[in-house]
Backbone as CSV, one residue per row, in Angstrom:
resi,resn,N_x,N_y,N_z,CA_x,CA_y,CA_z,C_x,C_y,C_z
1,MET,-13.476,7.407,6.171,-12.878,6.126,5.862,-12.533,6.016,4.391
2,CYS,-13.224,6.735,3.548,-13.007,6.623,2.108,-12.157,7.763,1.581
3,LYS,-11.371,8.372,2.437,-10.586,9.536,2.059,-9.611,9.247,0.919
4,HIS,-8.899,8.131,0.978,-7.887,7.831,-0.029,-8.326,6.781,-1.035
5,ILE,-9.286,5.962,-0.658,-9.756,4.901,-1.537,-11.232,5.145,-1.803
6,PRO,-11.645,5.139,-3.061,-13.061,5.388,-3.354,-13.971,4.467,-2.541
7,CYS,-15.080,5.027,-2.070,-15.992,4.274,-1.202,-16.469,2.978,-1.843
8,LYS,-16.625,2.947,-3.143,-17.072,1.723,-3.812,-16.110,0.577,-3.530
9,LEU,-14.831,0.883,-3.413,-13.839,-0.156,-3.176,-13.845,-0.651,-1.740
10,THR,-14.238,0.177,-0.796,-14.212,-0.254,0.600,-15.572,-0.749,1.072
11,LYS,-16.634,-0.236,0.514,-17.980,-0.601,0.968,-18.248,-2.098,0.805
12,ASN,-17.870,-2.646,-0.305,-18.113,-4.065,-0.574,-16.816,-4.869,-0.588
13,ALA,-15.791,-4.342,0.038,-14.475,-4.976,-0.009,-14.445,-6.268,0.807
14,HIS,-13.647,-7.174,0.336,-13.403,-8.422,1.049,-12.641,-8.103,2.335
15,PRO,-12.958,-8.781,3.439,-12.251,-8.503,4.703,-10.732,-8.653,4.590
16,ARG,-10.265,-9.548,3.750,-8.823,-9.728,3.571,-8.203,-8.497,2.927
17,TRP,-8.923,-7.875,1.985,-8.430,-6.639,1.369,-8.313,-5.549,2.422
18,LEU,-9.300,-5.463,3.302,-9.272,-4.426,4.328,-8.079,-4.623,5.270
19,GLU,-7.774,-5.866,5.590,-6.611,-6.159,6.439,-5.318,-5.752,5.735
20,LEU,-5.195,-6.101,4.467,-4.000,-5.746,3.698,-3.894,-4.230,3.546
21,ARG,-5.017,-3.574,3.289,-5.031,-2.117,3.153,-4.522,-1.444,4.424
22,ASP,-4.928,-1.948,5.581,-4.502,-1.355,6.852,-2.998,-1.531,7.070
23,LEU,-2.461,-2.665,6.657,-1.009,-2.877,6.771,-0.252,-1.933,5.843
24,VAL,-0.721,-1.825,4.621,-0.059,-0.937,3.652,-0.146,0.504,4.144
25,LYS,-1.293,0.887,4.660,-1.472,2.243,5.189,-0.473,2.518,6.322
26,ALA,-0.276,1.524,7.185,0.630,1.707,8.319,2.093,1.782,7.892
27,LEU,2.424,1.194,6.758,3.823,1.121,6.339,4.177,2.078,5.208
28,ARG,3.293,2.968,4.859,3.539,3.797,3.668,4.466,4.991,3.896
29,PHE,4.801,5.304,5.132,5.633,6.474,5.405,7.043,6.064,5.805
30,PRO,8.067,6.717,5.257,9.451,6.412,5.640,9.712,6.576,7.141
31,THR,9.024,7.502,7.782,9.191,7.701,9.227,8.849,6.432,9.986
32,ARG,7.823,5.742,9.556,7.405,4.513,10.246,8.418,3.394,10.037
33,TRP,9.013,3.341,8.856,10.080,2.366,8.607,11.282,2.680,9.478
34,ALA,11.565,3.972,9.659,12.695,4.371,10.513,12.440,3.950,11.961
35,ILE,11.199,4.053,12.413,10.843,3.625,13.766,11.063,2.119,13.904
36,ILE,10.570,1.362,12.935,10.710,-0.097,12.954,12.189,-0.492,12.986
37,GLU,12.980,0.125,12.124,14.403,-0.202,12.058,15.133,0.170,13.343
38,PHE,14.762,1.296,13.940,15.423,1.721,15.173,15.095,0.777,16.329
39,ILE,13.850,0.354,16.438,13.478,-0.586,17.503,14.190,-1.920,17.274
40,GLY,14.193,-2.388,16.044,14.907,-3.619,15.687,14.549,-4.795,16.574
41,ASP,15.576,-5.509,17.013,15.361,-6.687,17.852,15.228,-6.335,19.332
42,GLY,15.383,-5.082,19.663,15.345,-4.686,21.067,14.042,-4.021,21.455
43,ALA,14.155,-3.092,22.366,13.021,-2.309,22.845,13.532,-0.892,23.079
44,LYS,12.715,0.085,22.732,13.108,1.490,22.868,11.975,2.280,23.495
45,SER,12.352,3.267,24.286,11.343,4.133,24.900,10.811,5.125,23.872
46,THR,9.675,5.670,24.172,9.080,6.682,23.309,10.057,7.831,23.102
47,THR,10.700,8.262,24.169,11.658,9.366,24.084,12.845,9.003,23.211
48,GLU,13.382,7.804,23.385,14.516,7.368,22.564,14.158,7.373,21.077
49,ILE,12.980,6.884,20.761,12.556,6.833,19.358,12.425,8.244,18.797
50,TYR,11.748,9.109,19.536,11.542,10.483,19.076,12.885,11.191,18.874
51,GLU,13.772,11.090,19.849,15.074,11.762,19.750,15.899,11.200,18.589
52,HIS,15.821,9.903,18.359,16.530,9.289,17.232,16.025,9.869,15.902
53,LEU,14.728,9.992,15.769,14.157,10.533,14.527,14.581,11.987,14.309
54,ILE,14.569,12.764,15.359,14.972,14.171,15.262,16.452,14.259,14.869
55,GLU,17.294,13.425,15.490,18.724,13.407,15.155,18.956,13.020,13.699
56,LYS,18.083,12.174,13.157,18.197,11.764,11.759,17.678,12.832,10.793
57,GLY,17.145,13.922,11.344,16.681,15.010,10.493,15.184,15.028,10.220
58,GLU,14.435,14.140,10.856,12.976,14.158,10.700,12.444,15.452,11.313
59,GLN,11.535,16.065,10.631,10.913,17.278,11.159,9.520,16.896,11.642
60,LEU,9.478,16.467,12.895,8.248,15.943,13.482,7.797,16.779,14.659
61,THR,6.514,17.040,14.705,5.937,17.578,15.925,5.662,16.381,16.825
62,LYS,5.485,16.629,18.099,5.143,15.529,19.012,3.820,14.870,18.597
63,PRO,2.774,15.650,18.291,1.538,14.991,17.856,1.732,14.152,16.584
64,GLY,2.529,14.631,15.654,2.809,13.866,14.438,3.533,12.577,14.751
65,PHE,4.482,12.642,15.652,5.211,11.454,16.077,4.273,10.443,16.715
66,TYR,3.437,10.915,17.631,2.508,10.002,18.308,1.521,9.379,17.323
67,TYR,1.172,10.108,16.279,0.294,9.557,15.251,0.976,8.384,14.541
68,HIS,2.258,8.542,14.194,2.991,7.457,13.542,3.076,6.230,14.460
69,ILE,3.382,6.454,15.727,3.447,5.352,16.698,2.085,4.660,16.788
70,SER,1.036,5.452,16.856,-0.319,4.909,16.969,-0.698,4.055,15.761
71,GLU,-0.342,4.505,14.571,-0.665,3.750,13.358,0.077,2.410,13.337
72,LEU,1.322,2.407,13.758,2.077,1.152,13.820,1.495,0.207,14.873
73,LYS,1.082,0.770,15.991,0.470,-0.038,17.050,-0.864,-0.607,16.581
74,ASN,-1.696,0.224,15.989,-3.017,-0.219,15.537,-2.932,-1.291,14.454
75,ALA,-1.863,-1.281,13.679,-1.682,-2.285,12.635,-1.066,-3.571,13.181
76,GLY,-0.722,-3.586,14.470,-0.154,-4.781,15.075,1.320,-4.984,14.767
77,ILE,2.004,-3.897,14.417,3.420,-3.994,14.065,4.312,-3.763,15.286
78,ILE,3.916,-2.841,16.153,4.646,-2.613,17.399,3.681,-2.762,18.565
79,GLU,4.245,-2.954,19.752,3.428,-3.060,20.955,4.221,-2.547,22.149
80,VAL,3.505,-2.253,23.213,4.160,-1.811,24.442,4.752,-3.036,25.123
81,ALA,6.056,-2.982,25.377,6.745,-4.084,26.054,6.644,-3.922,27.571
82,GLU,6.712,-2.668,28.012,6.645,-2.367,29.443,6.485,-0.868,29.638
83,TYR,6.301,-0.485,30.873,6.233,0.925,31.255,7.344,1.183,32.260
84,ILE,7.947,2.378,32.169,8.944,2.743,33.171,8.531,4.051,33.817
85,GLU,8.809,4.167,35.088,8.513,5.382,35.843,9.597,6.415,35.572
86,VAL,9.178,7.622,35.250,10.132,8.707,35.016,9.664,9.965,35.735
87,GLY,10.370,10.336,36.760,10.142,11.604,37.440,8.759,11.843,38.016
88,GLY,8.052,10.835,38.420,6.776,11.028,39.088,5.602,11.334,38.166
89,GLY,5.840,11.493,36.877,4.741,11.736,35.949,4.164,10.427,35.439
90,ALA,3.506,10.512,34.315,2.960,9.303,33.701,4.104,8.387,33.291
91,PRO,3.913,7.088,33.423,4.982,6.159,33.019,5.249,6.257,31.515
92,GLU,6.490,6.048,31.148,6.866,6.090,29.736,6.760,4.690,29.144
93,LYS,6.290,4.632,27.912,6.144,3.350,27.226,7.465,2.923,26.610
94,ILE,7.712,1.633,26.705,8.841,1.002,26.032,8.232,0.150,24.925
95,TRP,8.660,0.387,23.692,8.088,-0.274,22.527,8.988,-1.384,22.010
96,LYS,8.366,-2.417,21.475,9.092,-3.480,20.793,8.278,-3.877,19.563
97,LEU,8.931,-4.562,18.639,8.212,-5.051,17.475,7.314,-6.198,17.914
98,LYS,6.082,-6.148,17.481,5.154,-7.237,17.753,5.371,-8.341,16.727
99,THR,5.762,-7.938,15.550,6.051,-8.887,14.492,7.241,-8.381,13.699
100,LYS,8.052,-9.280,13.232,9.191,-8.910,12.392,8.967,-9.352,10.968
101,ARG,7.880,-10.042,10.775,7.596,-10.580,9.458,6.093,-10.549,9.231
102,ILE,5.695,-10.121,8.060,4.278,-10.103,7.712,4.061,-11.099,6.585
103,VAL,3.214,-12.063,6.850,2.862,-13.064,5.851,1.378,-12.912,5.581
104,PHE,1.046,-12.789,4.334,-0.351,-12.602,3.963,-0.782,-13.791,3.117
105,ASP,-1.600,-14.653,3.692,-2.054,-15.869,3.021,-3.263,-15.526,2.146
106,LEU,-3.078,-15.581,0.844,-4.158,-15.241,-0.090,-5.305,-16.239,-0.046
107,LEU,-5.071,-17.433,0.462,-6.106,-18.451,0.488,-6.810,-18.560,1.842
108,GLN,-6.401,-17.776,2.797,-7.053,-17.796,4.097,-8.487,-17.346,3.926
109,SER,-9.433,-18.071,4.481,-10.846,-17.763,4.248,-11.445,-16.791,5.242
110,GLU,-10.813,-16.597,6.384,-11.352,-15.657,7.349,-10.229,-14.873,8.011
111,VAL,-10.594,-13.716,8.546,-9.632,-12.845,9.212,-9.420,-13.368,10.625
112,ASN,-8.156,-13.427,11.068,-7.867,-13.882,12.434,-8.358,-12.897,13.440
């Protein structure tokens, strides 16, 4: 947990700092911004997102791609809108933005 931030800063950190840190961590990579922009106001399948990134010149492995998707999901930025059946295998996820705007209230006393 203290890989990028010294443990002293996280051990006694205010819960609001930890929330902000997680958002910044989720948004620090250009690939994740590209995912957000591609989904936009609509919804896109996992395959559509991956193929779009590859077409744009991203050099992503599938595990690397899924890691980026997971970080955005865990931060509450994207969510699964639905599942679609494809060829009898596992259903494919359709992603949408969970939020289009992040507001961070400095005076909020507790984490939602």
